[in-house]
C-alpha positions as CSV (number, residue, x, y, z in Angstrom):
1,M,-18.0,26.6,-3.6
2,G,-15.4,26.9,-6.6
3,N,-13.0,24.3,-7.1
4,T,-10.0,26.2,-5.4
5,T,-12.0,26.8,-2.3
6,M,-12.9,23.2,-2.2
7,S,-9.6,22.3,-2.8
8,L,-8.8,24.6,0.2
9,Y,-11.1,23.1,2.1
10,R,-10.1,19.9,1.6
11,N,-6.5,20.7,2.3
12,S,-7.0,22.5,5.5
13,A,-9.7,20.0,6.9
14,W,-7.4,17.1,6.0
15,F,-4.3,18.9,7.8
16,L,-6.4,19.6,11.1
17,K,-7.2,15.8,10.9
18,G,-3.5,14.7,10.3
19,M,-2.5,16.7,13.2
20,T,-5.0,15.0,15.6
21,E,-4.8,11.7,14.0
22,F,-1.7,11.3,12.0
23,T,1.0,11.9,14.5
24,R,2.9,10.1,16.8
25,S,1.1,11.1,19.9
26,A,-2.2,10.4,18.0
27,F,-0.7,6.7,17.5
28,L,-0.1,6.4,21.3
29,S,-3.4,7.6,22.3
30,A,-4.9,5.0,20.1
31,A,-2.7,2.3,21.2
32,K,-4.1,2.4,24.5
33,H,-7.1,0.6,23.0
34,F,-5.2,-1.9,21.2
35,V,-5.7,-5.7,22.2
36,E,-2.2,-6.9,22.9
37,K,-3.2,-10.5,22.1
38,D,-4.4,-10.0,18.9
39,L,-0.7,-9.8,17.4
40,E,0.3,-12.7,19.8
41,V,-0.1,-15.2,17.1
42,S,2.3,-17.8,15.4
43,M,2.5,-17.4,11.6
44,A,4.6,-20.4,11.3
45,G,3.5,-22.2,7.9
46,R,1.9,-19.0,6.3
47,V,3.6,-17.3,3.4
48,F,3.8,-13.5,3.2
49,M,4.8,-11.2,0.0
50,I,5.7,-7.6,1.1
51,T,6.7,-5.1,-1.3
52,G,9.5,-2.3,-0.6
53,A,10.4,-4.5,2.2
54,N,13.8,-3.2,2.6
55,S,13.3,0.2,4.4
56,G,10.5,2.0,6.4
57,I,7.1,0.5,7.0
58,G,8.0,-2.4,4.7
59,R,10.9,-3.5,6.7
60,A,9.0,-3.1,10.0
61,T,6.3,-5.2,8.7
62,A,8.8,-7.9,7.6
63,M,10.4,-7.8,10.9
64,A,7.4,-8.3,13.0
65,I,6.0,-11.2,10.6
66,A,9.3,-13.0,10.5
67,K,9.5,-12.8,14.4
68,R,6.1,-14.8,14.4
69,G,7.4,-17.5,12.5
70,G,6.0,-16.4,8.8
71,T,7.7,-17.1,5.7
72,V,8.5,-13.8,3.8
73,H,9.2,-13.0,0.3
74,M,10.8,-9.6,0.0
75,V,10.0,-7.9,-3.1
76,C,12.4,-4.9,-3.6
77,R,13.9,-2.9,-6.3
78,N,17.8,-2.7,-5.0
79,K,19.6,-5.7,-4.4
80,D,22.3,-4.7,-2.2
81,K,19.7,-2.8,0.2
82,A,17.4,-5.8,0.0
83,E,20.2,-8.3,1.0
84,E,21.4,-6.1,3.9
85,A,17.8,-6.0,5.2
86,R,17.1,-9.7,4.8
87,A,20.3,-10.4,6.7
88,D,19.2,-7.9,9.5
89,I,15.8,-9.6,9.8
90,V,17.0,-13.3,9.7
91,K,19.5,-12.3,12.4
92,E,17.2,-10.5,14.6
93,S,14.1,-12.9,14.2
94,G,16.0,-16.0,14.1
95,N,14.0,-16.9,11.1
96,K,15.6,-18.2,8.1
97,E,12.6,-18.6,5.9
98,I,12.9,-14.8,4.4
99,Y,13.5,-14.6,0.8
100,V,14.6,-11.6,-1.6
101,H,13.2,-11.2,-5.0
102,I,14.4,-8.0,-7.1
103,L,11.7,-6.3,-8.9
104,D,10.8,-2.5,-9.9
105,L,7.3,-2.4,-9.9
106,S,7.6,0.6,-12.5
107,E,9.0,-1.9,-15.1
108,T,5.1,-3.0,-16.0
109,R,6.2,-5.9,-18.3
110,K,8.5,-7.4,-15.7
111,V,5.7,-7.1,-13.0
112,W,3.6,-9.5,-15.1
113,E,6.3,-11.9,-15.6
114,F,7.3,-11.9,-11.9
115,A,3.8,-12.9,-11.0
116,D,3.5,-15.6,-13.5
117,A,6.9,-17.2,-12.6
118,F,6.1,-16.9,-8.6
119,K,2.5,-18.6,-9.5
120,R,4.5,-21.4,-11.0
121,K,7.5,-21.7,-8.5
122,Y,5.4,-21.5,-5.1
123,K,2.3,-23.4,-4.1
124,A,1.2,-21.0,-1.6
125,L,0.8,-17.4,-0.7
126,N,-1.5,-16.8,2.2
127,V,-0.9,-12.4,2.4
128,L,0.0,-10.3,-0.3
129,I,1.2,-6.7,1.3
130,N,1.3,-3.8,-1.4
131,N,3.7,-1.4,0.3
132,A,6.3,-0.3,-2.3
133,G,5.2,3.5,-3.7
134,C,7.0,6.4,-5.1
135,I,6.6,10.0,-5.5
136,M,8.2,11.6,-8.5
137,S,9.3,15.4,-8.5
138,E,9.2,15.6,-12.0
139,R,7.1,13.6,-14.8
140,D,9.2,10.8,-16.1
141,V,7.8,7.8,-18.1
142,N,9.1,4.1,-18.2
143,A,10.0,1.8,-21.1
144,E,6.1,1.1,-21.6
145,G,5.6,4.8,-22.2
146,L,3.6,5.0,-18.7
147,E,4.2,7.8,-15.9
148,K,6.7,6.1,-14.0
149,S,4.4,6.9,-10.5
150,F,1.3,5.7,-12.1
151,A,3.2,2.7,-13.4
152,S,4.7,1.9,-9.9
153,N,1.9,2.8,-7.3
154,V,-1.4,1.9,-9.4
155,M,-0.3,-0.2,-12.4
156,G,2.3,-2.3,-10.5
157,V,-0.1,-3.1,-7.6
158,Y,-2.9,-3.7,-10.1
159,I,-1.0,-6.3,-12.2
160,L,1.0,-8.2,-9.3
161,T,-2.4,-8.3,-7.2
162,R,-4.4,-9.4,-10.3
163,G,-1.6,-11.7,-11.3
164,L,-1.3,-13.3,-7.8
165,I,-5.1,-13.7,-7.0
166,P,-5.3,-17.3,-8.6
167,L,-2.6,-18.5,-6.0
168,L,-4.1,-16.5,-3.1
169,E,-7.4,-18.1,-3.9
170,K,-5.7,-21.6,-3.5
171,S,-4.4,-20.8,-0.1
172,A,-5.6,-20.9,3.3
173,E,-7.6,-17.7,4.7
174,P,-5.9,-15.4,1.9
175,R,-5.7,-11.5,2.6
176,V,-4.2,-8.7,0.7
177,I,-3.5,-5.4,2.4
178,T,-2.5,-2.0,0.3
179,V,-0.7,0.7,2.4
180,S,-2.3,3.8,1.0
181,S,-2.0,7.1,2.2
182,G,-4.0,10.0,4.2
183,G,-3.2,12.3,1.2
184,M,-6.1,10.4,-0.6
185,L,-8.3,12.0,1.4
186,V,-7.9,15.1,-0.6
187,Q,-8.5,13.6,-4.0
188,K,-11.4,12.2,-6.0
189,L,-10.9,9.3,-8.3
190,R,-9.7,10.4,-11.9
191,T,-10.5,8.1,-14.6
192,G,-9.0,10.0,-17.2
193,N,-5.6,11.8,-17.7
194,L,-4.0,8.7,-15.7
195,Q,-0.7,9.5,-17.1
196,T,-1.0,12.9,-16.0
197,E,0.0,14.1,-19.4
198,I,-2.3,17.5,-19.1
199,G,-1.6,20.3,-16.6
200,R,1.1,20.6,-14.1
201,Y,3.1,17.8,-12.9
202,D,2.7,18.0,-8.9
203,G,4.4,14.8,-7.5
204,T,2.6,14.7,-4.1
205,M,-0.6,15.4,-5.7
206,V,-0.2,12.8,-8.4
207,Y,0.8,10.5,-5.5
208,A,-2.1,11.3,-3.2
209,Q,-4.4,10.5,-6.3
210,H,-2.9,7.1,-7.0
211,K,-3.2,6.2,-3.2
212,R,-7.4,7.3,-4.1
213,Q,-6.8,4.8,-7.1
214,Q,-5.7,1.9,-4.7
215,V,-8.5,2.6,-2.3
216,V,-11.0,2.0,-5.3
217,M,-9.1,-0.8,-6.4
218,T,-9.5,-2.4,-3.1
219,E,-13.2,-2.0,-2.8
220,Q,-13.7,-3.2,-6.4
221,W,-11.6,-6.5,-5.9
222,A,-13.4,-7.0,-2.5
223,K,-16.6,-7.4,-4.7
224,T,-15.6,-9.6,-7.3
225,H,-13.1,-12.0,-5.0
226,S,-15.1,-12.5,-1.9
227,N,-12.9,-15.3,-0.7
228,I,-9.9,-13.2,0.1
229,H,-9.8,-10.3,2.6
230,F,-9.0,-7.0,0.9
231,S,-8.1,-4.1,2.9
232,V,-6.4,-0.8,2.6
233,M,-4.8,1.7,5.5
234,H,-3.3,5.0,6.1
235,P,0.0,4.2,8.1
236,G,-0.1,7.7,9.7
237,W,2.5,10.4,9.1
238,V,5.5,8.3,9.3
239,D,9.6,9.2,9.5
240,T,10.8,7.1,6.7
241,P,13.5,7.5,3.8
242,A,10.6,8.0,1.2
243,V,8.9,10.8,3.1
244,A,12.5,12.8,3.8
245,N,13.4,12.5,0.1
246,A,10.1,13.3,-1.3
247,M,8.9,16.0,1.0
248,P,11.8,17.6,2.7
249,D,10.0,20.7,3.9
250,F,7.2,18.6,5.5
251,H,9.7,16.2,7.1
252,Q,11.7,18.7,8.6
253,S,8.6,21.0,10.0
254,M,7.1,17.7,11.4
255,K,9.9,15.5,12.4
256,D,9.2,15.5,15.9
257,S,5.5,14.6,15.4
258,L,6.3,12.0,13.0
259,R,5.7,8.2,13.8
260,T,8.3,5.6,13.6
261,P,8.2,2.9,10.9
262,E,7.2,0.4,13.5
263,Q,4.2,2.7,14.8
264,G,3.6,3.0,10.9
265,A,3.6,-0.8,10.3
266,D,1.4,-1.7,13.3
267,T,-2.0,-1.8,11.6
268,V,-0.3,-3.4,8.4
269,V,1.0,-6.2,10.8
270,W,-2.6,-6.4,12.6
271,L,-4.6,-6.5,9.2
272,A,-2.0,-9.3,8.1
273,I,-1.9,-11.7,11.0
274,S,-4.8,-10.9,13.6
275,E,-7.9,-13.2,13.8
276,A,-9.9,-9.8,14.5
277,A,-9.2,-8.0,11.2
278,A,-10.3,-10.9,9.3
279,T,-13.8,-10.5,10.8
280,K,-14.0,-6.7,9.4
281,P,-15.7,-6.2,6.1
282,S,-13.6,-6.6,3.1
283,G,-12.5,-3.7,1.3
284,S,-12.4,-1.6,4.1
285,F,-10.0,1.3,4.7
286,F,-8.4,1.3,8.1
287,Q,-6.4,3.7,10.4
288,D,-4.9,2.7,13.6
289,R,-6.8,-0.6,13.7
290,R,-9.9,0.9,13.1
291,M,-12.3,0.9,10.1
292,V,-12.6,4.6,9.1
293,S,-14.2,6.5,6.2
294,A,-12.1,6.9,3.0
295,H,-13.6,10.5,2.7
296,L,-13.6,13.6,4.8
297,P,-17.0,15.1,5.8
298,L,-18.2,17.2,3.4
299,A,-15.7,16.7,0.7
300,W,-16.6,16.0,-2.7
301,T,-14.4,13.0,-3.3
302,H,-17.1,10.1,-3.6
303,S,-17.4,8.7,-7.3
304,S,-20.4,6.9,-8.7
305,P,-20.2,2.9,-9.0
306,L,-20.1,3.7,-12.8
307,E,-16.9,6.0,-12.6
308,Q,-15.2,3.2,-10.4
309,Q,-16.3,0.4,-12.9
310,K,-14.8,2.4,-15.6
311,F,-11.5,3.1,-13.8
312,M,-11.3,-0.8,-13.3
313,S,-12.0,-1.3,-17.0
314,V,-9.4,1.1,-18.1
315,M,-6.8,-0.6,-15.7
316,E,-7.8,-3.7,-17.0
317,D,-7.4,-2.8,-20.7
318,L,-4.2,-1.1,-20.2
319,A,-2.8,-4.1,-18.1
320,K,-3.4,-6.3,-20.7
321,T,-1.4,-4.7,-23.3
322,F,1.8,-5.6,-21.5
323,Q,0.9,-9.4,-20.6
324,P,3.5,-11.5,-21.9
325,H,1.9,-14.2,-24.2
């Protein structure tokens, strides 16, 4: 099978899977098997950090956690939108322990500085939720010369997580959840051309590659940090401002089948707060509260342990070059 045939197979297999598993009706049928009491827990005294917490899945997650008494650190790019979201969350949840931090994850050096400052200022972080993401329509670079969506989706997640691991390890029952996307199922891990300098720049495919890289990072971190529970998940096809902006055609044609942000956030919340989630193996990939394969059947998207380790050491070396001294 040539490359084109294979990628066509992967895409059509993916679309069929999506139509049966990623839609709103798929969520409703999966939800029939959810255990209600999994989410009937108090999070008082537990500290959560959520990136991209002012809209979509991040905001729905923040709201759910706030309502259960958790302390929430909202990490957002836009101050006005963040403050407005915070006010809504405080008002609806009655929880005042909601804090806003302004950070653009695509600004690589600032991510290091933020993680270092947070560790110095706060004595606990129980759960980190890497939710922020970006899809670029054309290639652009940040101040450090990194391709912007890679900087945000991959390097930002890598540095923030790595920078906060010491604080997580000192905290009770620590967890890290990364919001990936089903798009990653059509991508095999790349260890080269990470900045997409070579070849045509297709923003949605670049994004899908980043989401595969997040799965690999999660699997690798789970091996090296056994006292933290790591997980990565696919929220399904969700009606969020990000999707409407980045993929207008998809959004328009699918809008009646898309999930609400709350439905998209359900598994994020479940992974962040339920006892049941913590009993699942660390490093797993989830969809609708179930562990699922991070690969399509027959699709050649598996990479060797060596390729995965190579990717992690490339990330580590690159991250270190931006670390403030």
